[in-house]
N, C-alpha and C positions, 0 to 999 in steps of 0.2 A: 578653799576649793576654787580653782580658776573657772571663770565663766566666759562665755562668748555671747554677746548680746544678739537680740533679734535683728538689730540694725546691721551687724556684721554678717550674720547668716543671710540676711536679705541681700547684702552686697554680693555674697558668693552666688546666690541663686539667680540674681538678676544677670550676673556675668555669664552664668551657664545658659540662660535663655537667650541672651543677646548673641552669644556665640553660635548656638543652634540656628538662630535666624540667619546669621551671617553665612553659615555653611549650607543654607538652602532650606532650612526648616526642619531637617531631620539629621541626626548624627549619633554616633556611638560615644559613650563617656570617655573611652580611651582616646578619642580624637578631640573631645571638648576640653578635658582637664589640662593637658599640656598647653593648649592655646590660651587659656585664661590665667594660668599660674603667674606669669610675669606681671600682670596688671593688679594682682591682689595684694602685693606688699606684705607677704605672709610673715607673721611673727614666729619666733622659735617655738612657742607653745603650739601654734597651729601646724607647724611643720613636723612636730615631734610624732613619734609612733605611739599608738595606744599600747598600754601594758598587755602583755601576753599575746595578743593577736598579731601585733606588728604592723597593723594597718596605719597609714598616715592619717593624722587627725582631720585635717581640712578636707581631704578627699572623702573620708568616711562621713563627715558631717554633711557634705553635699549629697551623698547617696541617701543618707538618712532623711534629710529634710526635703528631698525630692518628692517624697510621699505626700507631704503637705501641699506641694505645688500640683501634684496630680489630683488630689481631692479638691483643690481650689479651681481646677479646670484650666490651669496655666500650662500644664505639661502632660504629654502622653508617653507611656512607656510600653513598648511591645517588641518582642524578638531581640532584646538587647539594644534597641535603639530608642532614643528620646526625641520627641517632636514637640515643637512649640505650637500652641493654639492661638487663635485670634485674641482670646481673652488674655493669654500670656503676653502677647505683644502690647495690649492696652495697659496691662499691669506694670510694664516696664517704666511707665511714666510716674509711678508712685515713688515716694521716697523709699530708701532701703528698709527702714523700720516698718513703714506702713505696708510695704509689699509683703514682708514676712509675717506681720501680724494678721493681715487679711487671709493669707494662706493658712496660718495656724488656726484662725477662727473657723474657716471652712472645714479644716481637718477635725477640729473638736466638735463641730456640728455633726459631721459624719459619724464620729464616735459617740454622739449623743451625750457629750459631756456638758453638764449644766454650769460649769465654771464661767463666770462673766469676766474674769480678768486673766491676763496672760503675763506670766512671770518671765524673767530672764531665762534663756535656754541654758541650763546648767548640765554639764557632763557629769552627773552623779554616777555612782557605781552602777546603779540599775540602768540608767539611760546609756551609759557607756556600753553595756552588754547588748542593748538593742541596736546601738549604732554599729557595733562590730557585726552583729547578725545581718543587718541590712546590707552592709558593705560586702560581706561574704556572699550573700544571696545574689546581689546585683552582679557581682563579678563572675559568679558561676553561670548565671543566665547569659551574660554577654560572651563569655568564653565558649560556652556550648554552642550558641548560635553561630559564632565566627567559625568554629571548627566544622560545623555542618555545611555552612556556605562554602568554605574552602574545599571540602570534599566534593560538593556538587560541581564547583568550577574545575576540579581535576578530571571530571568525566569527559569523555569524548562526545561529540555532537549526537552520535547515534545511541550511545549509552544514555544520554540525557533524554532523548526521544523515547527510549524504552522505559525510562523512569516515569515519564508522563503517562505512557500507556499502562504501566503497572498501577499507577495511582487511579486512573480512570476505572480500571477493572475492579480495584478494591472498593471504589465508590459505588459500584453496581452498574456501571455502563458496559456495553458490549462493543469492544473494539473490533471493527471489521477490516480496517486497513491501516497499515503502518508503512510509510514510504521507505523503499529500499535506498541504498546509497545511489546518488546520482540525481538528475533533475526530477522534481516531484510534482510539477504542475501547480505549485502554490499551496498544496495541502500535504501536511505531514501525517496526520492521524484523522481517521473518521470513526465516530462512535455513535451508537444508538442507545436509546433508553430501554429497548427490549431486544431479544435475540433475533427477531425477524425484521427489525427496522420499520415496524408499522406505526410506532408511536412517536409523535413529535416530542422534542426537537431532534434533528439530526445535527450532530456536532462536527463541524469542519475546523480543524485545529492546525495552526501554524506554530511550530516550536522554534524558538530563537535562543540558542545557547551562546551567550557572550557575556563577558564580564562588565564591559563599559558601554558599548554601543546600544542605545535605546531604540525601541520600536518607533518608527517615524510615521508621519502623516501619509507619506507615499505608500508605506507598507500596509497601513490600515485601508487605504483606498483600493489597493490590489486585492486584499481579502474581500472587501465589499463586492468587487466585481465577480468573485467566484461564487458568492452566495446567491445562486439563481433560483433554487427551488423553494416553494412555500414550506416553511418549517425548518429551513436551514438556520443554524445559529453558529456564528463564527467565534473562535477563541484564539487569543494569543497566549502562549506560555513563554515568557521571556525572563531569563535569568538576569538580563541587563536592565530591566525596567522599560519605561516608555516615556516619551517626551510629553510635556503639557499640551502641545498642539495635537499629538496623537490621541490623548485622552479626550480633548474637546471634540475631535472628529468622531470618535467612537460614540460619545454621548449624543451628538447632533445627527448622526447618520440614521437613515430610514431602516437599514438592515441591522439586525441585532448582533452586536459584537461585544464580548466581554474580555476581561484581561486577568491573567494570573501572573503576578510578579514573584520574585524569589521568596519574599516573606510569606506570601499566601501559599505558595507551593509547599514550603516547609511546614506551615500550620496544618495544611491538609494531609501531608504525609504523616505527621505525628498523630493526627486525629484518626486516620484510617490504617495506621501501621499494622494493627493486629489482623487486618483482613488482606494485607499484601501477601502475595505468594512468596515462597522461600527464594526463588530466583530473583524476585523483585527486591526483597529485603537485602540481598547481597549487593545491590547497587547502592543502597544508602542504609547501612545497618545502624540501628539505634538501640539504646538500652535505657530503661527507666531507672532514675536515681531519685530516691526520696530525700528531701532536704528539709531541715527544720526551717519553717517559714518565719519571716519577720512578723512581729506582732501587728504591724500595720497592714499586712497583705490580706 
């Protein structure tokens, strides 16, 4: 039975974390894996496809052992994206073998496994099945998230604004104003916690629908200037994200401003989808699909 050592798997996973760090701290596996492949000097065994499933062995092993890195606190996985942690950056200084052994120990602690030794990682028939399941699960999550994001980006600016309004209504807020096409005075949506607007906070929301341009410091300061009344709370909803300087400005500002990026918007849409109106669901229609979860999840 062919084996892949923990040192080799550690080399794979360290390459993954280093590439995520190089790409800014967060990336999708589909962007990470092609970038690291040339540096791995893969063997024919590692490049071969697993029986029946057809998944490439080295890719499947990375997806499978990413769970150990998650449990070790080296890696975060959400919405089809992988992020490196500060602990992960520090762990990159370990040798390949010690990196993977430390992750495996943390995973076994999490599983409350009392074994004190760690054997070579062997792709036994049982483990191969788990590897295939993990690979299929990860790829399904990543593909679903990508398709949802692309659908959102295909919406026009006012459709996206309506999507945000529908979400707020589903969350229990009372939307009293949606800016019509044309100049909006800096506010796209106003919403209250109660029908009469007597309960704080009053939400003043700017909606930014763009694929790449992030919310800037200047835009944050413009919104700060509009939050004049006591109890006003500012929100940015931006499909393009926000710059680090804008995040610092929001945290440091006296006036309360929060942020919803694309990942958070999708999370909230999924959470409150059952309460969204039928016209709202037509803007971003979803369907539940039950999937056999990997044993590690």
